[in-house]
PASEKE-235649 format. One line per field, with one value per residue: residue number from 1; x, y, z of N, C-alpha, C in turn; chain. Coordinates in Angstrom, 1 decimal. Each point is the difference from the previous one (the first is absolute). Layout:
# PASEKE-235649
lumvo = NUM / ...
n.x = X / ...
n.y = Y / ...
n.z = Z / ...
ca.x = X / ...
ca.y = Y / ...
ca.z = Z / ...
c.x = X / ...
c.y = Y / ...
c.z = Z / ...
volo = A / ...
This chain:
# PASEKE-235649
lumvo = 1 / 2 / 3 / 4 / 5 / 6 / 7 / 8 / 9 / 10 / 11 / 12 / 13 / 14 / 15 / 16 / 17 / 18 / 19 / 20 / 21 / 22 / 23 / 24 / 25 / 26 / 27 / 28 / 29 / 30 / 31 / 32 / 33 / 34 / 35 / 36 / 37 / 38 / 39 / 40 / 41 / 42 / 43 / 44 / 45 / 46 / 47 / 48 / 49 / 50 / 51 / 52 / 53 / 54 / 55 / 56 / 57 / 58 / 59 / 60 / 61 / 62 / 63 / 64 / 65 / 66 / 67 / 68 / 69 / 70 / 71 / 72 / 73 / 74 / 75 / 76 / 77 / 78 / 79 / 80 / 81 / 82 / 83 / 84 / 85 / 86 / 87 / 88 / 89 / 90 / 91 / 92 / 93 / 94 / 95 / 96 / 97 / 98 / 99 / 100 / 101 / 102 / 103 / 104 / 105 / 106 / 107 / 108 / 109 / 110 / 111 / 112 / 113 / 114 / 115 / 116 / 117 / 118 / 119 / 120 / 121 / 122 / 123 / 124 / 125 / 126 / 127 / 128 / 129 / 130 / 131 / 132 / 133 / 134 / 135 / 136 / 137 / 138 / 139 / 140 / 141
n.x = 16.1 / -0.1 / 1.4 / -0.4 / 1.0 / -0.4 / 0.7 / 0.8 / -0.4 / -0.5 / 0.5 / 1.0 / 0.3 / 0.2 / -1.0 / 1.1 / -0.5 / 0.9 / -0.9 / -0.4 / -1.0 / -1.1 / 0.0 / -1.3 / 0.4 / 1.2 / -0.4 / -1.2 / -1.1 / -0.7 / 1.0 / -0.4 / -1.5 / 0.4 / 0.7 / -1.2 / -0.1 / -0.7 / 0.7 / -0.5 / 1.0 / -1.0 / -0.1 / 1.5 / -0.2 / -0.7 / 0.7 / 1.1 / -1.2 / -0.4 / 1.2 / 0.2 / -1.4 / 0.5 / 1.4 / -0.5 / -1.3 / 0.8 / 0.6 / 1.3 / 0.4 / -1.0 / 1.2 / -0.7 / 0.0 / -1.5 / 1.0 / -0.4 / -0.6 / -0.2 / 0.1 / -0.3 / 1.2 / -0.6 / 1.2 / 0.7 / -0.7 / 1.2 / -0.7 / -0.9 / 1.4 / 0.2 / -0.6 / 1.1 / 0.3 / -0.8 / 0.4 / 1.4 / -0.1 / -1.5 / 1.6 / 0.8 / -0.7 / 0.0 / 1.3 / -0.1 / -0.8 / 0.4 / 0.9 / -1.2 / -1.3 / 0.0 / -0.2 / -1.1 / -0.5 / 0.2 / -0.6 / -1.2 / -0.2 / 0.5 / -1.0 / -0.8 / 0.7 / -1.5 / 0.6 / -0.7 / 0.9 / 0.7 / -0.7 / 0.7 / 1.3 / -0.8 / -0.6 / 1.1 / 0.4 / -0.8 / -0.1 / 1.8 / 0.0 / -0.8 / 1.0 / 1.2 / -1.3 / -0.6 / 1.7 / -0.2 / 0.7 / 0.9 / -0.5 / 0.2 / 0.3
n.y = -0.4 / 1.6 / -0.2 / 1.0 / 0.7 / 0.2 / 0.7 / 0.4 / -1.3 / 0.8 / -0.1 / 1.0 / 1.4 / -1.3 / -1.0 / 0.0 / -1.5 / -1.1 / -0.6 / -1.5 / -0.1 / -1.3 / 0.4 / -0.2 / 0.3 / -1.3 / 0.5 / -0.9 / 0.3 / -0.2 / 0.5 / 1.1 / -0.1 / -0.2 / 1.1 / 0.0 / -0.7 / 0.2 / -0.1 / -1.1 / -0.4 / -1.3 / 0.2 / -0.3 / -1.3 / -0.9 / 0.3 / -0.5 / -0.8 / -0.4 / -0.1 / -0.9 / -0.5 / -0.1 / -0.6 / -0.9 / 0.3 / 0.8 / -0.7 / 0.3 / 0.5 / 0.8 / 0.6 / 0.1 / 1.5 / -0.1 / -0.1 / -1.1 / 0.5 / 0.5 / 1.3 / 0.2 / -1.4 / -0.9 / -0.6 / -0.8 / -0.6 / -0.3 / -0.9 / 1.1 / 0.3 / -0.9 / -0.6 / 0.1 / 1.1 / 0.9 / -0.6 / 0.2 / 1.5 / -0.3 / -0.5 / 1.2 / 1.3 / -0.7 / -0.4 / 1.2 / -0.3 / -1.0 / 0.4 / 0.9 / 0.6 / -1.2 / -0.9 / 0.9 / 0.5 / -1.0 / -0.2 / 0.7 / 0.2 / -1.4 / -0.2 / 0.6 / -0.8 / -0.5 / -0.1 / -1.8 / 0.1 / -0.3 / 0.7 / 0.4 / -0.3 / -1.1 / 1.1 / 1.5 / -1.0 / 0.1 / 1.2 / 0.2 / -1.2 / 0.3 / 1.1 / -0.6 / -0.1 / 1.2 / 0.0 / -1.1 / 0.1 / -0.3 / -0.9 / 1.1 / -1.4
n.z = 1.1 / 0.2 / 0.5 / 0.6 / -0.6 / 1.0 / -0.8 / 1.1 / 0.7 / 0.4 / 0.9 / -0.1 / 0.6 / 0.4 / -0.1 / -0.9 / -0.4 / -0.5 / -0.7 / 0.2 / -0.5 / 0.3 / -1.3 / 0.4 / -1.1 / -0.6 / 1.5 / -0.2 / 0.9 / -0.8 / -0.7 / 1.1 / 0.2 / -0.8 / -0.3 / 1.0 / -1.4 / -0.1 / -1.1 / 0.0 / -1.0 / -0.2 / 1.4 / -0.1 / -1.0 / 0.2 / 0.5 / -1.0 / -0.2 / 1.7 / 0.4 / -1.2 / 0.2 / 1.2 / -0.8 / -0.8 / 0.8 / 0.4 / 1.0 / -0.7 / 1.1 / -0.7 / -0.3 / -1.0 / -0.2 / -0.4 / -1.5 / -0.6 / 0.9 / -0.4 / 1.0 / -0.3 / 0.0 / -0.4 / 0.9 / -0.8 / 0.1 / 0.5 / 1.2 / -0.3 / -0.1 / 0.3 / -1.2 / -0.5 / 0.5 / -1.0 / -1.1 / 0.3 / 0.0 / -1.0 / -0.1 / 0.5 / -0.5 / -1.1 / -0.5 / 0.3 / -0.9 / -0.8 / 0.5 / 0.0 / 1.5 / 0.4 / -1.0 / -0.7 / 1.4 / 0.9 / -1.3 / -0.1 / 1.1 / -0.7 / -1.5 / 0.8 / 0.7 / 0.2 / 1.1 / -0.3 / 0.4 / 1.3 / 0.3 / -1.1 / -0.2 / 0.5 / 0.4 / -0.1 / 0.8 / 0.6 / -0.1 / 0.2 / 0.6 / 0.7 / -0.2 / 0.5 / 0.6 / -0.4 / 0.0 / 0.4 / 0.8 / -0.3 / 0.1 / 1.2 / 0.1
ca.x = 0.7 / 1.5 / 0.4 / 0.1 / 0.5 / -0.7 / 0.8 / -0.4 / -1.4 / 0.2 / 0.0 / -0.8 / 0.3 / 1.7 / 0.5 / -0.8 / 1.0 / -0.3 / -0.4 / -0.1 / -1.7 / 0.0 / -1.4 / -0.2 / -0.4 / -0.7 / -0.6 / -1.2 / -0.5 / 0.2 / 1.3 / 0.9 / -0.5 / 0.9 / 1.4 / 0.1 / -0.8 / -1.3 / -0.6 / 0.6 / 0.5 / -1.0 / -0.6 / 0.8 / 0.0 / -1.2 / -0.3 / 1.1 / -0.5 / -1.5 / 0.9 / -0.1 / -1.2 / -0.3 / 0.6 / -0.8 / -1.2 / 0.1 / -0.3 / 1.0 / -0.8 / 1.0 / 0.9 / 0.4 / -1.4 / 0.5 / 0.4 / -0.9 / -1.6 / -0.8 / -0.6 / -1.4 / -0.7 / 0.0 / 1.4 / -0.2 / 0.6 / 1.0 / -0.4 / -0.9 / -0.2 / 0.4 / -1.2 / 0.8 / -0.1 / -1.5 / 0.0 / 0.2 / -1.0 / -0.7 / 0.2 / 0.1 / -1.5 / -1.2 / 0.8 / 0.0 / -1.8 / -0.1 / 0.8 / -1.0 / -0.4 / 2.0 / 1.5 / 0.1 / 0.9 / 1.8 / 0.6 / 0.1 / 0.9 / 1.5 / 0.8 / -0.2 / 0.7 / -0.4 / 0.5 / -0.7 / 0.5 / -0.2 / -1.6 / -1.0 / 1.1 / -0.9 / -1.0 / 0.9 / 0.8 / -1.3 / -0.4 / 0.4 / -0.4 / -1.5 / 0.4 / 0.9 / -0.8 / -0.7 / 0.8 / 0.9 / 1.1 / 0.4 / 0.6 / 1.7 / 0.3
ca.y = 0.8 / 0.9 / 0.7 / 1.3 / 0.7 / 1.7 / 0.9 / 1.9 / -0.5 / 0.9 / -0.6 / 0.8 / 1.6 / 0.3 / -1.2 / -1.1 / -0.8 / -0.5 / -1.4 / -0.8 / -0.8 / -0.9 / 0.2 / -1.4 / 0.8 / -1.2 / -1.3 / 0.0 / -0.7 / -2.0 / -0.5 / -0.2 / -1.4 / -1.1 / -0.3 / 0.2 / -1.2 / 0.7 / -0.4 / -1.5 / 0.1 / 0.1 / 1.3 / 1.4 / 0.2 / 0.9 / 1.1 / 1.1 / -0.2 / 1.3 / 1.5 / 0.7 / 0.3 / 1.2 / 1.5 / -0.2 / 0.5 / 1.5 / 0.1 / 0.7 / 1.7 / 1.0 / 0.7 / 1.6 / 0.1 / -0.2 / 1.2 / 0.3 / 0.4 / 1.7 / -0.4 / 0.3 / -1.2 / -1.3 / -0.6 / -1.3 / -1.6 / -0.8 / -1.2 / 0.3 / 0.3 / -1.4 / -1.2 / -0.9 / 0.4 / -0.2 / -1.8 / -0.5 / 0.3 / -0.4 / -1.0 / 0.4 / 0.2 / -1.0 / -0.4 / 0.2 / 0.1 / -1.4 / -0.3 / -0.6 / 0.8 / 0.0 / -0.5 / 1.3 / 1.6 / -0.5 / -0.4 / 1.4 / 0.5 / -0.6 / 0.7 / 1.2 / -0.3 / 0.1 / -1.6 / 0.1 / -0.5 / -1.3 / -0.7 / 0.2 / -0.8 / -1.1 / 0.7 / 0.1 / -1.4 / -1.0 / 0.6 / -0.4 / -1.6 / 0.2 / 0.7 / -0.9 / -1.0 / 0.5 / 0.5 / -0.8 / 0.0 / -1.5 / -0.4 / -0.2 / -0.8
ca.z = 1.3 / -0.3 / 1.1 / -0.3 / 0.7 / 0.8 / 0.3 / 0.7 / 0.3 / 0.8 / 1.6 / 1.0 / -0.4 / 0.2 / -0.8 / -1.4 / -0.3 / -1.1 / 0.0 / -1.1 / -0.4 / -1.3 / -0.5 / -0.9 / -1.0 / -1.0 / 0.4 / 0.4 / 1.1 / -0.8 / 0.1 / 1.1 / 0.9 / -0.7 / 0.5 / 1.1 / 0.5 / -0.2 / -1.3 / -1.0 / -1.0 / -0.6 / 0.3 / -0.8 / -1.0 / -0.6 / 0.6 / -1.2 / -1.3 / 0.6 / 0.2 / -1.5 / -0.3 / 0.9 / -0.7 / -1.4 / 0.4 / -0.3 / 1.2 / 0.4 / 0.4 / -0.4 / 1.2 / -0.3 / -0.3 / -1.6 / -0.4 / -1.3 / 0.3 / 0.4 / 1.6 / -0.5 / -0.9 / 0.7 / -0.4 / -0.6 / 0.8 / -0.7 / -0.2 / -1.0 / -1.6 / -0.8 / 0.0 / 0.9 / 1.2 / 0.8 / 0.5 / 1.2 / 1.4 / 0.3 / 0.5 / 1.5 / 0.6 / 0.3 / 1.1 / 1.5 / 0.9 / 0.0 / 0.9 / 1.2 / 0.5 / 0.5 / -1.0 / -0.6 / 0.7 / 0.1 / -1.2 / -0.4 / 0.8 / 0.1 / -1.1 / 0.6 / 0.6 / 1.7 / 0.3 / 1.1 / 1.7 / 0.2 / 0.0 / -1.7 / -0.7 / -0.2 / -1.1 / -1.2 / -0.7 / -0.5 / -1.4 / -0.9 / -0.8 / -0.7 / -1.2 / -0.4 / -0.6 / -1.0 / -0.8 / -0.4 / 0.6 / 0.7 / 1.7 / -0.1 / 1.0
c.x = 1.2 / 0.2 / 0.1 / 0.7 / -0.3 / 0.8 / -0.8 / -1.5 / 0.4 / -0.4 / -0.6 / 0.6 / 1.8 / 0.6 / -0.9 / 0.5 / -0.7 / -1.0 / -0.3 / -1.1 / 0.3 / -1.4 / -0.5 / -0.9 / -1.1 / -0.9 / -1.5 / -0.3 / 0.4 / 1.2 / 0.4 / -0.7 / 0.3 / 1.3 / -0.2 / -0.7 / -1.4 / -1.0 / 0.3 / 0.2 / -1.5 / -0.9 / 0.2 / -0.1 / -1.7 / -0.3 / 0.9 / -1.0 / -1.4 / 0.9 / 0.1 / -1.0 / -0.6 / 0.6 / -0.3 / -0.8 / 0.6 / -0.2 / 0.8 / -0.6 / 1.2 / 0.6 / -0.1 / -2.0 / 0.3 / -0.1 / -1.0 / -1.1 / -0.4 / -0.4 / -1.8 / -0.7 / 0.1 / 1.1 / -0.6 / 0.8 / 0.9 / -0.4 / -1.0 / 0.9 / 0.4 / -0.9 / 1.1 / -0.1 / -1.6 / -0.1 / 0.6 / -0.7 / -0.5 / -0.1 / 0.5 / -1.0 / -0.5 / 1.0 / -0.2 / -1.2 / 0.1 / 0.8 / -0.5 / 1.0 / 2.0 / 0.9 / 0.0 / 0.5 / 1.5 / 0.7 / 0.3 / 1.3 / 1.1 / 0.4 / 0.6 / 1.7 / 0.3 / 0.2 / -1.7 / 0.5 / -0.4 / -1.5 / -0.8 / 0.6 / -0.2 / -1.0 / 0.2 / 0.5 / -1.3 / -0.4 / 0.7 / 0.1 / -1.3 / 0.1 / 0.8 / -0.6 / -1.0 / 0.3 / 0.8 / 1.4 / 0.4 / 0.3 / 1.7 / 0.5 / 1.2
c.y = 0.7 / 0.5 / 1.5 / 0.7 / 1.7 / 1.0 / 0.8 / -0.2 / 1.5 / -0.6 / 1.4 / 1.1 / 0.1 / -1.7 / -0.5 / -1.5 / -0.6 / -1.2 / -0.8 / -0.5 / -0.6 / 0.3 / -0.8 / 0.5 / -0.8 / -1.4 / 0.4 / -0.6 / -1.6 / 0.0 / 0.0 / -1.2 / -1.1 / -0.2 / 0.0 / -1.7 / 0.4 / -0.4 / -1.0 / 0.7 / 0.5 / 1.4 / 1.2 / 0.3 / 0.7 / 1.5 / 1.1 / 0.1 / 1.0 / 1.7 / 0.1 / 0.5 / 1.5 / 1.4 / 0.0 / 0.5 / 1.4 / -0.4 / 1.0 / 1.2 / 1.2 / 1.1 / 1.3 / 0.0 / -0.5 / 1.8 / 0.3 / 0.1 / 1.4 / -0.3 / -0.3 / -0.8 / -1.0 / -0.8 / -1.2 / -0.9 / -0.5 / -1.2 / -0.3 / 0.9 / -1.1 / -0.9 / -1.7 / 0.2 / -0.6 / -1.6 / -0.1 / 0.1 / -1.0 / -1.8 / -0.1 / -0.5 / -1.6 / -1.2 / 0.1 / 0.2 / -1.5 / -0.4 / 0.2 / 1.5 / 0.0 / 0.2 / 1.2 / 0.8 / -0.4 / -0.3 / 1.9 / 0.4 / -0.4 / 1.1 / 1.7 / 0.2 / -0.2 / -1.8 / 0.1 / -0.3 / -1.3 / -1.1 / 0.2 / -0.9 / -1.0 / 0.1 / -0.2 / -1.0 / -0.8 / 1.2 / -0.2 / -1.3 / 0.3 / 0.6 / -1.2 / -1.6 / 0.5 / 0.3 / -1.6 / -0.1 / -1.3 / 0.1 / -0.6 / -0.7 / 1.1
c.z = -0.2 / 1.2 / -0.3 / 1.7 / 0.0 / 0.7 / 0.7 / 0.9 / 1.7 / 1.3 / 1.0 / -1.1 / -0.4 / -0.9 / -0.9 / 0.1 / -1.1 / 0.5 / -1.2 / 0.2 / -1.1 / -0.3 / -1.0 / -1.2 / -0.8 / 0.2 / 0.2 / 1.1 / -0.3 / 0.5 / 1.2 / 0.4 / -0.7 / 0.7 / 1.4 / 0.6 / 0.5 / -1.0 / -0.9 / -1.3 / -1.1 / 0.6 / -0.1 / -1.1 / -0.2 / 1.4 / -0.7 / -1.2 / 0.2 / -0.3 / -1.2 / -0.6 / 0.7 / -0.7 / -1.1 / 0.5 / 0.4 / 1.6 / 1.1 / 0.7 / -0.5 / 0.9 / -0.9 / -1.0 / -1.8 / -0.5 / -1.2 / 0.2 / 0.3 / 1.7 / -0.8 / -0.9 / 1.4 / -0.4 / -0.5 / 1.3 / -1.1 / -1.0 / -1.1 / -1.3 / -1.0 / 0.8 / 1.0 / 1.5 / 0.6 / 0.0 / 1.0 / 1.1 / 0.2 / 0.0 / 1.2 / 1.0 / 0.3 / 1.2 / 1.2 / 0.3 / 0.1 / 1.2 / 1.3 / 0.6 / 1.0 / -0.6 / -0.6 / -0.2 / -0.1 / -1.0 / -0.5 / 0.9 / 0.1 / -0.9 / 0.4 / 0.9 / 1.6 / 0.2 / 0.8 / 1.1 / 0.2 / 0.3 / -0.7 / -0.7 / -0.5 / -1.1 / -1.2 / -0.9 / -0.6 / -1.0 / -1.1 / -0.4 / -0.6 / -1.8 / -0.7 / -0.5 / -0.7 / -1.2 / -0.6 / 0.4 / 0.6 / 1.6 / 0.1 / 0.9 / 1.2
volo = A / A / A / A / A / A / A / A / A / A / A / A / A / A / A / A / A / A / A / A / A / A / A / A / A / A / A / A / A / A / A / A / A / A / A / A / A / A / A / A / A / A / A / A / A / A / A / A / A / A / A / A / A / A / A / A / A / A / A / A / A / A / A / A / A / A / A / A / A / A / A / A / A / A / A / A / A / A / A / A / A / A / A / A / A / A / A / A / A / A / A / A / A / A / A / A / A / A / A / A / A / A / A / A / A / A / A / A / A / A / A / A / A / A / A / A / A / A / A / A / A / A / A / A / A / A / A / A / A / A / A / A / A / A / A / A / A / A / A / A / A
């Protein structure tokens, strides 16, 4: 978290003020949920491992267009450029499919930074426990 000072925020046509805001730039949703006590240490470790797999699969959205293709060419997908990314994407898809119709989409949306809300938090925790069991992570007291 970084505190940022923003100068010259316009209040009206005659007046501007300076404000300070907290900008969370170096945390992921699993980090914030763990800090709030919504995830156990084991669930947090499983969530970070899943997030790492999600990143390796090239699932981050692009914010700009690709510059290495002509408009008449079909753009290549980032995850298909290397075998390693393709393998990570296959593993990710398989895990999300095996997690089931409820937990799979919740795990995927967590990687996208979308909190499940209080009413779906328990299902997300079950999904993360399932992943931790599958990866052989030790239970912590």
